[in-house]
N, C-alpha and C positions, 0 to 999 in steps of 0.2 A: 806724497811726501809724508812721511811719519813724522810727529811730534812727541815732545817730551809731556808728559802729564802736567797740566796746567791746574793752578789753585782750584779754579772752578769745576773741573773735572775729579779732582781729589776729593772735593766737598759732596758732590754728586754721589761718588763712589762709597764715600762713608756714610750717607744717609741710606743708600739702598742697602749696604751690607748690615747696618744696624736694623733694619726692618726684616732681615734674614738671620737675627739672632748673633751677629759677630759684631765685635768693636775695632776700630780702626785707630791706631796710633800713628802720628805725623813724627816722623825722626829728623832731627836736627842733622844739618850735613857738614858740621865740623869734622865727625868723626869718619864719615863715610860719604863721599861726594855724589855717588850713585844712588845709595838707599833713600826712598821717599816714605813708604808706609810700613806699618807693620801690623797684622790683622790677628785677632784673637776669639777664642769661644771660651766665655768663662775667663779660666786663668791660663788656659792653654794656647800657646802661640801655634797658628797654623801655618802662615806663611809669610813672606815680606815681597815688597814690589819694589824696583827700581823706577825711576823717574821715565825711563823709556817703556815701561810697563812690563820689563820681564820679571820672572817670579822667582824667588830664593825660597828655599826649603831645606829641613834636615833629612839628611838619607834615611834614617830610621823612624821619621813621622809617620804615625799610623793613619794620620787626617787626609787621606787620599781624595776622598769624594769632597771634603770641605775644602781642600784648595782648590781642586778643579772647579767647583761652584763659583769661587771668589776669581778665580782666573777667568773663566767665561764672561762672568759680570764684569770686569775691569775690560776686557778685550771687547765686548759689544759697545760698551760707553766709549770706549777710546775709538774705534773705529768710525763711530758716528762725529765726534769731536774733530777727529782728522779729516773728515768728510768736510765737516762745516769749515775749518781752517784752512782749507786748502781752496776754498770757493771764492769767487769775486764777489763784491757786494752788488746788488740788485740794483740797476740803473733806472728804476723807477719811483717819482716821487711820493706816492702813498705807501710804499712797502721797503722804505731802505735800509729796514732794519733786518731784512732777508739776505742771503745770499743764494746766488746762482749755482745751484750743483750741476743740472744740464738742461739742454733745451734742444728742442728739433722741430723744425717746421714753426709753429705758431704757439707751440706749448712749452712750459717750462717746469722744472723740478726745484723748488727752493728750499731753504732751512732759516731756522732763527734761533738763537739762544734765547730763552726765556728766563726770568725772574729766578725761576728755581733750578736754574744750571741745565735744564733738559734741552736736548736738540730737538725740535719739532719741524715735521717735514708737510709741505704742501705741494698741490701740483694747480698750474692756473693755466689761463690762455691768455694771450698777447691781446691788447683790443687794437682797432685798426692801423693806429700808427706806431704800434710799440712803446707807447710812452707810459702804459699803465697795463693791469692786469685784470682780468675778471674771471669768475665762474670758478671759484676755488673749491678744490677737494681737499679737506683737512685732515691730516694722519695721524696727528699728534707725534709720538716717538717712535710710530711704525714705519721706519724706513723701508723695508721690503715692501708693504703695501703701497706705500707713495711711489715707487719706483716701479711696481708692475702698472699701478694706474698711470704714471707718467708714458710708459712704454705702448699703453693701449691708446690712449688718447692723444699721442702723437704720431699713431700710425705704423712705428716701428715695427709691430705685430699686430694680426689680425685676432680681435678678442675671440674668434670661433676657435682659434689654435690653443686657446687655454683652458684649463679645466677648473672648476668652481671647486669649492671645499666639499660641497656636496657629492659633485659628480665623483671626486676623487676617493671619497668615503664608499661609493657603491663600487668603485672598480676594484679598491682593495678588499672590500668583503668579499665580492665575486671572485678573485684571485686565490684567497684564502681558502675559500669554499671549494675552489676546483683543486687545488693542491692537496687537500683533505680526501676528496671524494673521486677524483679521476683516476681510475685503476690503469687506464690506457696511455697515461704520460710516460714518455721516453724519459732517459736520464737527462738528453740533452732540454727537452722542453722543461723539465723539472727545475735545472738549473737556471735556463731564462726564467721561468715564472718567479722563482726564489729572487733573481735580480731585480725583477720589476717591483714585487712585494717590499722589498728593502728599499727601494727609490721611492715608493708611495710612503713609507713609514717615515721618511726623512722630511716629508713635506705634510704630514698631518697633525694635528693636536695630539698631545701624548694620551687623552681621556679616550679618543678614539681606538688608539691602540689597546689601552688598558681593557676597555670594555669588550673588544673582540677577543683577548685572551682570556678574560673571565667567562665570556661564552662557550669559547672552546672548552674551558676545564668543566663548566657545568653539562657540558655534552658528552665528555668522558666520562663523568660519574653519574650520567643518568638523572641529573637534578631537572 
């Protein structure tokens, strides 16, 4: 279920946007019942956001990268809030301030809203009578990391079927090297290799891609 942007989420978005060099103004709703926030960079309006999270902007606005950056930030935060608000309170005495995101077997994924309005995630194992939890793995605001840990801990997937970040980096570098140096690649194989490279790029930190591109430029210029 999707929720409207609540005040805590608006405050968190404004704080993070400010750290990125933007300012956010909360709009009064007597003139427009849907409108909630307007964002600026300096004196320039970048975009507006409705209570649902939908974005508004002027068609001739040149600030494409800026509004995409703000929209991605808001959607990421809102997805975590929706996940948290849709979850039921965890029925364990010591952790009643957490909500149950998912459980399988004897393991669970939970979240809590902290005083700074962030949604923070943890995986636990139930104790023998399921009245409490133990062996917590805390992932702070990293939902993807917590979800992956829950999937592995609960046995939903074999850990050996997953690649570590270091292993994916090696695979990426190997694929790029083959693409540049294998003169025997057929057109079909080259397309398949390109698809694999794109998939790996979507799962690697940007600095790995940047480093590989820089190395490629150095090789081309003979540095």
